[in-house]
matplotlib code that plots the C-alpha trace (Angstrom):
import matplotlib.pyplot as plt

x = [131.5, 131.3, 134.4, 132.9, 135.7, 136.8, 134.4, 137.0, 140.4, 142.6, 142.1, 144.5, 143.2, 143.7, 146.9, 146.3, 146.5, 143.5, 141.1, 138.2, 138.2, 135.5, 132.4, 132.1, 135.4, 133.1, 134.3, 134.8, 131.7, 129.8, 126.1, 124.7, 122.7, 125.5, 128.8, 130.0, 128.9, 130.3, 128.0, 126.4, 126.8, 125.1, 122.3, 121.7, 121.6, 119.2, 116.6, 116.0, 116.0, 119.4, 123.0, 126.2, 128.8, 132.1, 132.9, 135.7, 135.2, 138.4, 138.1, 134.5, 134.4, 131.6, 132.3, 128.6, 128.0, 127.1, 123.6, 123.1, 121.9, 119.0, 118.4, 117.8, 116.5, 119.3, 120.2, 123.7, 126.0, 127.9, 125.0, 125.9, 129.3, 130.5, 129.3, 128.5, 126.6, 124.0, 123.5, 121.9, 119.4, 118.4, 115.2, 115.9, 114.5, 116.6, 119.8, 120.7, 120.1, 122.5, 125.0, 124.5, 125.0, 128.5, 129.8, 127.9, 130.8, 134.5, 137.2, 135.4, 136.8, 139.5, 139.2, 135.2, 134.3, 130.7, 127.5, 124.7, 121.1, 118.6, 115.9, 115.2, 113.8, 116.2, 114.9, 116.3, 114.5, 116.8, 116.3, 113.3, 112.0, 109.3, 111.0, 111.8, 112.2, 112.6, 116.0, 117.4, 121.1, 122.9, 126.6, 129.6, 132.1, 135.7, 137.8, 141.1, 144.0, 142.4, 139.4, 137.1, 135.3, 137.2, 135.8, 132.2, 130.9, 127.3, 124.1, 121.3, 118.2, 115.0, 111.7, 108.2, 105.1, 104.3, 107.5, 106.8, 102.8, 104.3, 107.5, 104.2, 102.2, 105.3, 106.0, 101.6, 102.0, 105.4, 106.6, 105.4, 104.3, 105.5, 108.6, 109.7, 110.6, 108.7, 105.0, 103.7, 102.4, 106.3, 107.8, 106.2, 106.6, 110.5, 110.5, 108.2, 111.2, 114.0, 112.7, 112.0, 116.0, 117.0, 115.4, 117.5, 120.9, 120.8, 122.0, 120.6, 118.7, 117.6, 113.9, 114.1, 110.7, 111.6, 109.2, 109.4, 108.8, 107.9, 105.8, 102.6, 103.9, 105.5, 101.8, 100.4, 102.8, 103.9, 100.7, 101.0, 102.7, 105.8, 105.1, 105.3, 108.3, 110.1, 108.9, 110.2, 113.6, 114.0, 113.3, 115.9, 118.9, 118.1, 118.3, 121.2, 123.2, 121.5, 123.9, 124.2, 121.0, 119.0, 115.5, 113.5, 110.0, 107.3, 104.8, 102.9, 102.5, 105.5, 107.3, 109.7, 110.4, 113.9, 115.1, 119.0, 120.6, 123.2, 123.1, 123.2, 122.6, 125.7, 125.3, 122.0, 122.9, 125.5, 122.9, 120.9, 122.9, 124.3, 120.6, 120.0, 123.2, 122.1, 118.6, 119.9, 122.8, 121.9, 118.4, 115.3, 114.7, 111.6, 109.3, 108.2, 111.4, 114.6, 113.4, 115.3, 113.3, 113.9, 113.4, 112.8, 114.0, 113.2, 114.7, 114.3, 116.8, 114.7, 114.4, 115.8, 113.1, 110.9, 109.5, 106.7, 106.5, 103.8, 106.0, 108.8, 106.6, 104.6, 108.1, 109.7, 106.7, 106.9, 110.4, 109.8, 107.5, 109.5, 112.3, 110.0, 108.8, 112.8, 114.4, 114.3, 117.2, 116.9, 117.3, 115.7, 116.6, 113.2, 113.5, 111.3, 108.9, 107.0, 104.5, 104.0, 104.1, 101.4, 99.1, 99.5, 98.5, 95.4, 94.5, 94.5, 92.6, 89.8, 89.5, 89.6, 87.3, 84.8, 85.1, 83.9, 80.9, 80.0, 80.2, 78.4, 75.6, 76.4, 76.1, 73.2, 71.5, 70.1, 68.5, 68.7, 65.5, 65.8, 63.4, 61.2, 60.9, 57.3, 56.2, 58.3, 58.2, 60.6, 59.7, 63.1, 65.2, 69.4, 70.6, 73.5, 76.0, 77.3, 79.3, 78.3, 81.5, 81.4, 80.9, 77.8, 79.0, 78.5, 81.2, 80.5, 81.1, 83.6, 85.8, 86.4, 85.3, 88.2, 90.7, 88.2, 88.0, 91.3, 91.3, 88.8, 86.0, 83.7, 81.3, 81.2, 79.9, 77.6, 76.4, 74.9, 73.7, 71.3, 69.9, 69.5, 67.9, 66.0, 64.2, 63.2, 61.5, 59.4, 58.4, 57.2, 55.1, 55.8, 59.2, 61.7, 65.4, 68.2, 71.4, 75.4, 77.0, 80.5, 82.4, 83.4, 79.7, 78.7, 81.2, 79.5, 76.2, 76.2, 75.0, 72.4, 71.4, 71.3, 69.0, 66.4, 65.9, 66.2, 63.6, 61.7, 61.4, 58.5, 57.8, 56.7, 59.6, 62.1, 60.7, 61.1, 64.8, 66.9, 71.0, 73.5, 77.0, 79.7, 80.7, 84.5, 83.3, 81.0, 83.6, 86.4, 84.2, 81.8, 80.5, 80.1, 78.7, 76.2, 75.3, 75.0, 72.5, 70.1, 69.9, 68.9, 66.5, 64.8, 64.4, 62.3, 64.7, 66.1, 69.8, 71.5, 74.6, 76.2, 78.9, 78.3, 80.9, 83.3, 84.8, 84.7, 81.9, 79.9, 75.9, 76.4, 78.0, 75.0, 72.7, 74.4, 74.2, 70.2, 70.4, 67.2, 68.9, 72.1, 72.9, 75.6, 78.3, 77.8, 81.4, 79.8, 77.0, 78.4, 78.8, 76.7, 74.9, 78.0, 80.1, 79.0, 81.2, 79.7, 76.3, 77.1, 78.0, 74.9, 72.5, 73.5, 73.9, 70.5, 69.2, 71.2, 69.3, 66.1, 66.9, 67.7, 64.6, 66.8, 65.7, 68.4, 69.7, 71.6, 73.5, 74.8, 72.3, 73.2, 70.8, 67.9, 69.6, 71.5, 67.7, 66.3, 69.0, 68.2, 64.7, 64.9, 67.5, 65.1, 66.6, 64.4, 65.0, 67.3, 69.2, 71.4, 71.5, 69.1, 66.6, 67.3, 70.5, 71.1, 68.6, 68.6, 66.5, 64.7, 63.0, 61.4, 57.8, 58.0, 60.0, 57.4]
y = [170.2, 172.5, 174.3, 177.7, 180.1, 183.4, 186.1, 188.4, 187.4, 190.0, 188.9, 186.5, 183.1, 183.0, 180.8, 177.0, 177.0, 179.3, 178.0, 176.5, 172.8, 170.7, 170.2, 166.7, 165.2, 162.5, 161.9, 157.9, 157.5, 153.9, 153.6, 151.4, 149.7, 148.2, 149.7, 149.2, 152.7, 156.2, 159.0, 160.6, 164.1, 165.2, 162.4, 164.1, 167.2, 166.8, 164.9, 168.1, 170.7, 172.0, 172.5, 174.2, 176.3, 177.7, 181.8, 183.6, 187.1, 187.9, 186.9, 187.1, 182.9, 180.8, 176.9, 175.2, 171.3, 169.9, 169.3, 173.3, 173.8, 171.5, 172.7, 176.3, 175.9, 177.8, 176.7, 178.8, 178.1, 181.1, 182.9, 182.2, 181.6, 184.5, 186.8, 189.9, 187.6, 185.9, 188.7, 190.1, 187.0, 188.0, 190.3, 194.0, 194.2, 191.4, 192.0, 194.6, 192.3, 189.1, 191.8, 192.9, 189.6, 189.9, 193.3, 193.8, 191.9, 193.3, 191.9, 188.6, 185.9, 184.1, 180.9, 179.7, 182.4, 185.0, 182.8, 183.6, 182.9, 184.1, 184.0, 185.7, 185.4, 184.3, 185.3, 182.0, 183.1, 185.8, 190.1, 189.9, 186.4, 185.3, 182.4, 182.3, 180.4, 181.6, 179.9, 179.8, 181.0, 179.5, 179.1, 181.0, 183.2, 184.0, 187.4, 188.4, 189.9, 193.1, 191.8, 192.0, 188.8, 186.4, 183.3, 181.8, 178.3, 178.2, 175.3, 177.1, 175.2, 175.7, 176.8, 175.3, 176.6, 174.1, 174.6, 178.4, 178.0, 175.6, 178.6, 181.6, 179.0, 178.1, 182.3, 182.9, 180.3, 181.3, 184.8, 187.8, 189.6, 193.7, 192.5, 189.0, 187.5, 184.5, 185.5, 185.2, 181.0, 180.2, 182.1, 180.6, 177.2, 177.5, 178.8, 175.3, 173.2, 175.1, 174.2, 171.0, 170.5, 172.5, 170.0, 167.3, 169.4, 170.9, 174.4, 178.0, 179.7, 182.9, 184.5, 188.4, 191.0, 193.6, 196.8, 199.7, 202.3, 205.6, 204.0, 205.7, 209.6, 208.1, 206.9, 209.9, 212.3, 210.6, 208.1, 204.2, 203.8, 205.0, 204.0, 200.3, 201.3, 201.9, 198.2, 196.6, 198.1, 198.0, 193.9, 194.3, 195.7, 193.1, 190.4, 191.3, 191.0, 187.4, 184.4, 181.6, 179.6, 182.5, 183.0, 186.1, 186.8, 189.6, 189.3, 192.0, 195.3, 196.8, 194.1, 191.2, 188.0, 186.8, 183.1, 183.2, 179.8, 179.2, 182.6, 182.8, 185.9, 187.9, 186.7, 188.1, 191.4, 191.7, 190.7, 193.2, 196.4, 194.8, 194.9, 198.3, 199.7, 198.2, 199.7, 203.5, 204.4, 205.3, 207.5, 205.2, 206.8, 206.6, 207.9, 211.1, 211.8, 210.7, 208.9, 207.6, 204.4, 203.6, 200.8, 198.7, 194.6, 192.5, 189.2, 185.7, 182.9, 179.3, 176.9, 178.0, 181.0, 179.9, 176.2, 176.6, 179.2, 181.1, 181.4, 182.8, 185.0, 186.4, 187.3, 188.8, 191.0, 191.8, 192.6, 194.6, 196.7, 197.3, 198.7, 201.1, 202.5, 203.8, 205.3, 204.4, 202.1, 199.7, 196.3, 194.8, 190.8, 189.1, 188.7, 186.1, 187.9, 185.3, 188.1, 188.7, 185.0, 184.3, 187.1, 185.9, 182.7, 183.3, 186.0, 183.0, 180.7, 183.4, 183.4, 180.0, 179.6, 181.9, 181.1, 177.3, 178.9, 180.3, 177.3, 175.4, 178.3, 178.5, 182.2, 183.5, 187.1, 187.9, 191.0, 193.8, 196.1, 200.0, 201.6, 204.5, 207.2, 207.8, 204.6, 202.6, 199.5, 198.3, 199.5, 198.5, 195.7, 196.0, 192.3, 191.6, 188.7, 185.9, 183.2, 179.4, 177.5, 173.6, 173.3, 175.4, 178.1, 181.9, 184.5, 187.8, 189.9, 192.2, 189.0, 188.7, 191.1, 193.6, 190.3, 189.8, 193.5, 193.4, 190.6, 191.9, 189.1, 191.3, 191.6, 187.7, 188.4, 191.1, 189.2, 186.4, 189.1, 190.5, 186.9, 186.2, 189.8, 189.4, 185.7, 187.3, 190.4, 188.4, 185.9, 188.6, 191.4, 194.2, 193.5, 196.6, 195.5, 197.7, 196.2, 197.5, 196.9, 197.2, 200.0, 197.7, 196.8, 200.9, 200.2, 196.8, 197.1, 193.5, 193.9, 195.9, 194.2, 190.7, 193.1, 193.5, 190.2, 188.9, 190.9, 190.4, 194.2, 194.3, 198.0, 196.4, 194.7, 197.0, 200.2, 198.7, 197.8, 200.6, 200.0, 201.5, 202.9, 204.1, 207.5, 207.0, 205.0, 207.8, 210.4, 208.5, 207.9, 210.6, 210.5, 206.8, 206.8, 209.3, 207.6, 204.4, 206.4, 207.6, 203.9, 202.9, 205.8, 204.9, 201.3, 202.4, 201.9, 204.3, 204.9, 205.2, 206.6, 204.4, 205.4, 209.1, 211.3, 208.9, 210.6, 214.0, 214.0, 217.6, 217.5, 219.4, 216.0, 214.4, 216.4, 215.9, 212.4, 212.2, 210.0, 209.5, 208.2, 208.9, 206.6, 208.4, 206.3, 204.4, 205.8, 209.1, 207.9, 205.1, 207.5, 209.9, 210.1, 211.6, 213.1, 216.7, 217.2, 213.8, 215.3, 218.7, 216.5, 214.4, 216.9, 219.2, 216.1, 215.5, 219.2, 219.4, 216.2, 217.5, 220.5, 218.6, 216.5, 213.3, 210.7, 210.0, 206.5, 206.5, 203.4, 201.5, 202.9, 201.1, 202.4, 204.7, 207.6, 207.7, 206.8, 209.5, 212.1, 210.9, 211.1, 214.7, 215.8, 214.6, 211.2, 209.3, 205.6, 204.0, 200.8, 199.0, 196.3, 198.5, 197.4, 194.0, 191.8, 190.5, 187.5, 184.7, 185.8, 182.6, 183.5, 187.0, 185.7, 184.8, 188.2, 190.1]
z = [64.7, 62.1, 61.1, 59.4, 58.0, 59.2, 57.8, 57.8, 56.0, 57.1, 61.0, 61.6, 63.5, 67.0, 68.4, 68.0, 72.2, 72.5, 69.4, 70.6, 70.8, 69.0, 70.7, 69.4, 71.3, 73.3, 76.9, 77.9, 78.9, 78.2, 77.4, 80.8, 78.3, 76.2, 77.4, 74.0, 72.5, 73.3, 74.5, 71.3, 72.6, 68.9, 69.2, 72.7, 71.8, 68.8, 70.6, 72.7, 69.5, 71.1, 69.3, 70.3, 69.9, 70.4, 69.7, 69.4, 70.2, 69.5, 65.7, 65.3, 64.4, 65.6, 65.3, 65.6, 66.3, 63.3, 63.5, 64.1, 60.4, 60.8, 64.6, 63.6, 59.7, 58.1, 55.0, 54.4, 57.4, 56.5, 57.8, 61.4, 60.6, 62.8, 65.3, 63.7, 60.8, 63.8, 65.7, 62.3, 62.4, 66.2, 66.4, 67.0, 70.2, 71.7, 70.2, 72.8, 75.9, 74.2, 73.7, 77.2, 78.7, 77.4, 78.8, 82.0, 84.0, 82.7, 84.7, 85.4, 86.8, 83.9, 85.3, 86.3, 83.3, 83.4, 83.1, 80.8, 80.1, 77.9, 75.5, 71.9, 68.5, 65.7, 62.2, 60.6, 57.0, 57.4, 57.2, 54.8, 55.6, 57.2, 59.1, 62.8, 65.7, 69.9, 71.0, 74.9, 74.8, 77.6, 78.1, 79.5, 78.6, 79.4, 79.5, 77.7, 79.8, 79.6, 80.8, 77.9, 76.8, 74.3, 73.8, 75.0, 74.4, 75.2, 73.8, 71.9, 72.4, 69.8, 72.4, 71.1, 71.8, 74.5, 76.2, 76.4, 77.7, 80.3, 80.9, 81.2, 83.7, 86.1, 86.1, 86.7, 89.7, 91.3, 90.6, 91.6, 88.3, 89.4, 91.0, 89.2, 92.4, 94.1, 95.1, 98.7, 98.2, 96.5, 99.5, 102.1, 100.3, 100.4, 104.1, 104.9, 102.8, 105.4, 108.2, 107.6, 106.5, 109.3, 111.6, 109.9, 109.5, 113.0, 111.1, 111.9, 109.3, 109.0, 108.0, 107.4, 106.8, 104.9, 104.7, 102.4, 104.8, 102.6, 100.2, 101.1, 100.5, 97.3, 96.0, 97.6, 96.0, 92.3, 91.9, 92.6, 89.0, 90.5, 93.8, 92.1, 90.2, 93.7, 95.0, 91.8, 92.1, 95.5, 94.9, 92.5, 94.5, 97.3, 94.9, 92.9, 97.5, 97.4, 98.7, 96.6, 98.2, 99.4, 98.3, 98.1, 97.6, 97.8, 100.9, 100.8, 98.9, 100.7, 102.0, 101.1, 102.8, 102.5, 103.6, 104.1, 104.3, 107.0, 108.7, 112.7, 114.5, 113.7, 109.9, 110.2, 111.3, 108.4, 105.6, 107.5, 106.5, 103.3, 102.4, 103.7, 101.6, 98.8, 98.6, 100.2, 98.7, 95.5, 94.6, 92.3, 88.8, 87.8, 85.5, 87.5, 89.4, 91.4, 94.8, 97.7, 99.1, 102.8, 104.8, 107.8, 108.6, 110.9, 111.4, 113.0, 113.8, 112.4, 113.6, 117.1, 117.8, 114.9, 114.5, 112.1, 109.2, 110.8, 113.8, 111.5, 109.8, 112.9, 114.8, 111.6, 111.3, 115.0, 114.6, 111.7, 113.5, 116.1, 113.8, 112.2, 115.4, 115.8, 112.4, 109.0, 107.6, 111.1, 111.6, 114.5, 115.5, 117.1, 120.9, 122.7, 125.1, 127.2, 128.3, 124.1, 123.5, 126.5, 125.2, 121.2, 122.0, 124.0, 121.3, 119.1, 121.5, 121.6, 117.8, 117.2, 120.0, 118.3, 115.3, 116.2, 118.1, 114.8, 113.0, 115.6, 116.7, 119.7, 119.8, 122.0, 122.7, 126.3, 127.1, 129.3, 129.9, 129.3, 131.4, 130.9, 133.4, 132.2, 132.5, 134.9, 132.5, 130.1, 127.1, 124.9, 125.7, 124.2, 122.8, 123.5, 122.5, 124.3, 123.3, 124.6, 125.5, 125.1, 128.4, 128.4, 130.2, 128.6, 127.7, 127.9, 124.5, 125.9, 127.0, 123.0, 120.7, 121.0, 120.1, 117.1, 116.0, 115.6, 113.5, 111.2, 112.2, 113.8, 110.3, 111.5, 114.8, 113.5, 110.9, 113.5, 116.3, 113.0, 112.5, 115.8, 116.8, 113.6, 114.1, 118.3, 116.3, 114.0, 117.1, 119.5, 117.6, 120.6, 121.3, 120.8, 120.2, 120.5, 119.2, 118.9, 115.3, 114.8, 112.8, 110.2, 110.0, 109.3, 105.8, 105.0, 102.8, 102.6, 106.4, 105.4, 102.8, 104.8, 107.3, 104.9, 103.9, 107.3, 108.1, 104.6, 104.4, 107.0, 108.5, 111.5, 111.6, 110.9, 113.0, 116.3, 116.0, 117.3, 115.6, 118.2, 116.9, 119.6, 119.4, 118.6, 115.2, 114.4, 115.0, 112.9, 109.7, 110.1, 106.1, 106.2, 109.8, 107.9, 105.2, 107.1, 109.3, 106.7, 105.4, 108.5, 108.7, 105.4, 105.9, 109.3, 111.8, 114.3, 115.4, 118.7, 119.5, 122.1, 125.2, 124.2, 126.2, 126.1, 123.0, 121.3, 119.3, 119.7, 119.4, 115.9, 114.7, 115.9, 114.2, 110.7, 112.0, 112.4, 115.4, 117.1, 120.8, 122.9, 125.2, 127.9, 128.5, 132.2, 133.6, 134.2, 135.8, 137.8, 140.7, 139.6, 143.0, 145.0, 142.0, 141.4, 138.1, 136.1, 137.8, 135.7, 132.6, 132.7, 133.4, 130.5, 127.8, 128.5, 128.2, 124.8, 123.5, 124.5, 122.8, 119.5, 120.1, 121.1, 123.4, 126.1, 127.5, 130.9, 131.2, 134.7, 136.7, 140.2, 142.7, 143.6, 144.0, 140.7, 139.2, 141.3, 139.9, 136.2, 136.5, 137.6, 135.0, 132.3, 131.1, 128.7, 130.0, 132.3, 132.1, 134.8, 137.5, 139.2, 137.0, 135.9, 134.7, 131.4, 130.8, 128.7, 125.3, 125.2, 129.1, 127.4, 127.3, 131.1, 131.8, 129.7]

ax = plt.figure().add_subplot(projection="3d")
ax.plot(x, y, z, "-o")
ax.set_aspect("equal")
plt.show()
């Protein structure tokens, strides 16, 4: 140990009992190879470009290990002999961080001390010199009787560029850039590890999902930058309430995931209350204003209630959705529901079956005729999608499309339907097809690009295609739907509004959409022969459509009485079992 003189001769040395002990005292350990040499602490420190110190904060004196000058590149040991002298070498932008490390825990444990770990730049060439190193400073400080820092022991390690680059890579791979917490990938890894250990250790843990409720309002009012500041501060506050071993990560834009070790049902509720208080007890200061964040929490016990990462996250998300529906700053514990679990497994099975059918080319088109009231012939066919099971049976799109749309997979279905439709149109020059698209496709420019590519931009093919959009989709995104319709019109396709009457679209909106055809919702047609209110409604729609020069199609026509009423009312086409059930597109040539 290098003993350095006190920089202030007027300050008396501390009593011998309080003086820092030399770091060079070697423990009674033997080298396992020779069993004769003592453990060389200085050599070990030097091998990793590190040194050690004992700092008497009361007097300012610092005692360094004997390799300190060599490791730090300091010619004069006096320049690191006191706290004040050493601080003069620290880069100004980093000095406050080190000072705060020795002031933020007044009244700390006098036995165990207060840990600190930080990095900063050290200007070893002097205040005007050019030489500097980046160091990692790690140790503990102990308070005096009044609770203020009195002494510290630490290790100082020089950080080389290769090490810093490795740390940067680790940060990019492991940590969410905004919040400094684990990213979703590493949070998932941590949860998977805890689940694996729980099976062996037979103890309960918990996974908590935490949602920041009012982020959308904050973003809209103050801007996304302020919203980011709120998210980062919520993450910091949550972290301050973690216990040893707990893991916090950012799950999504406004959600955090938290793995709680050794946590049962009762402890989970107590923990949730602790996190709620940490976030809500004080306002958050941002660059724009002081705001208050509210959170909702949903938790699941693992492995008792969830034995996989996917189940743990899904169940916690389900619980947090329930919490959000009740009130702000609310916690809900997951409760298993046999009906919900059955529905979830069914939906999962449907989605997996659809994806497999797409991959295996097991999607088929069936055609249903749309008969002209003027000619009595099938002039248009609606192309309806069917999924072929592995046993050869067919599944109607109505059985899987609602789930597929909820999962955001409808674009895949629409692309495959378009491929099959374009192939049919090119193989049969006289065929006119009408095909449905989902709401997502109305904003999918790639679908339009695929349409042009699959039809080779041939006008003779495009003019024989009618694209159907449901009324509810057209109403929800009117501007977007109008752009989609206009593009189809420019390509030469016709556009129909499907299920008209099921929503609230006015004919004024239909005119704005510039559609060519209106398909009257079958719910108004199936009892048409006997229901006078349906008769009035259908007749009015047909009359208005004719005034707007739009063709009309009546769906679900089931008998001659309904067909006769529709002919008398002036409908353009009729479609339903009365005129033919859907048949395999491969049999079109025979049907024609």
